[in-house]
Each structure stands twice: as structure tokens, then as C-alpha cells.
C-alpha positions in Angstrom: 8.4 -4.5 -8.4 9.1 -1.5 -6.5 5.6 -0.3 -4.3 5.1 3.0 -1.9 2.7 2.8 1.1 0.7 5.8 1.6 -1.0 6.1 5.0 -4.0 7.1 5.7 -4.7 7.8 9.0 -8.3 7.5 10.1 -10.0 8.7 13.5 -12.1 6.1 15.7 -13.4 7.1 18.5 -14.2 5.3 21.7 -17.3 4.7 23.3 -19.0 7.0 25.9 -15.2 8.5 26.2 -13.1 11.0 25.1 -10.6 8.9 23.7 -9.5 8.7 19.7 -7.5 6.3 18.5 -6.4 6.6 15.1 -6.0 3.3 12.8 -3.5 3.6 9.8 -4.9 2.3 6.5 -2.7 1.4 3.6 -2.6 1.7 0.2 -0.1 0.4 -2.8 1.3 3.0 -5.1 3.3 2.8 -8.1 6.6 5.5 -8.4 6.0 4.7 -11.8 2.2 5.5 -12.8 2.5 6.1 -16.3 5.3 5.7 -19.3 5.6 8.1 -21.9 7.4 6.5 -24.4 5.3 3.4 -24.1 1.8 5.5 -24.7 3.6 7.5 -27.6 4.6 4.0 -29.5 1.1 3.2 -28.8 1.4 0.7 -26.1 -1.2 1.9 -24.2 -1.6 -0.7 -21.6 2.1 -1.3 -21.1 2.1 2.6 -20.5 0.2 2.0 -17.1 0.9 -1.8 -15.9 2.9 -0.7 -13.6 0.4 1.2 -11.7 -2.2 -1.3 -11.9 0.0 -3.7 -10.5 0.8 -2.1 -8.1 -2.6 -0.6 -7.2 -3.9 -4.2 -7.0 -2.1 -5.4 -4.0 -4.4 -2.7 -2.3 -7.4 -2.9 -4.3 -9.2 -5.8 -2.7 -9.0 -7.1 0.3 -8.9 -10.8 0.9 -8.8 -12.3 -2.6 -9.7 -15.5 -3.3 -7.3 -18.0 -3.2 -8.6 -20.8 -4.7 -6.3 -19.8 -7.6 -2.1 -19.4 -7.9 -2.9 -15.8 -8.8 -5.0 -15.3 -5.7 -2.2 -17.0 -3.6 0.0 -14.9 -5.2 -1.5 -11.5 -4.1 -2.8 -12.5 -0.9 1.6 -13.1 -0.1 2.2 -9.5 -1.6 -0.5 -8.3 0.2 0.9 -9.6 3.4 4.3 -8.8 3.0 3.0 -5.2 1.5 1.1 -4.8 4.9 3.8 -5.7 7.3 6.3 -4.2 6.1 4.6 -0.7 5.5 3.5 -1.4 9.3 7.1 -2.2 10.3 8.9 0.6 8.4 6.6 2.9 10.1 7.1 1.8 13.3 11.1 2.2 13.0 10.2 5.6 11.4 8.5 6.8 14.8 11.0 5.7 16.6 13.9 6.5 15.4 12.4 10.1 15.5 11.2 9.8 18.8 14.7 8.9 20.2 16.3 11.8 18.6 13.9 14.4 18.8 13.3 15.4 15.6 
């Protein structure tokens, strides 16, 4: 499953100081949001299934993991958030080192 990580930066002001930090949140998106061929053949659910599966990763945080599907979703969330953050850190480091 291919999932795109879309960053959302939220400013977090400090208390009684002039400091504002940035909290980066992530949203999961599918690169294939709509499959017109499935839609044209009347399979409307399958036309958007990739988008729904990808967006489920960031739709609800801390799903109930008493069932297998919840455990699977939680594992996908952990992997998604860690991967997105590490890739962002590496991208920023490379840009800083090369001055681009």
C-alpha cells in the first residue's frame, strides 16, 4: 500500500514568552484518490477504496486494538508517523548541509 504523508504545521505559542514552536502533524493520503475505470463499470466502492484505506491511517488516532483489525491499524499508524517524521528530518538535514 502506497500512502503519501501530508504535513500540517501548527504554531504553538509559549507561555509568557516570545517563543513560538511548530508542531508538525501528519495526514495520510492516497496517490490514487479515484479510479475512473472501476467507477465507469459501476463498482463505486472499489473506485475509492485506495483513498479510504489510506485516509483511515490518520482518521482516528488510538484505535481499539482488542481485535486484529485494530492492531493492524495501530501498527500502520506507528509505521506511518515514524516513517514520515524520519523522512522529513533527513530531507531537512540534507537541505541544510547542501545549502539548497
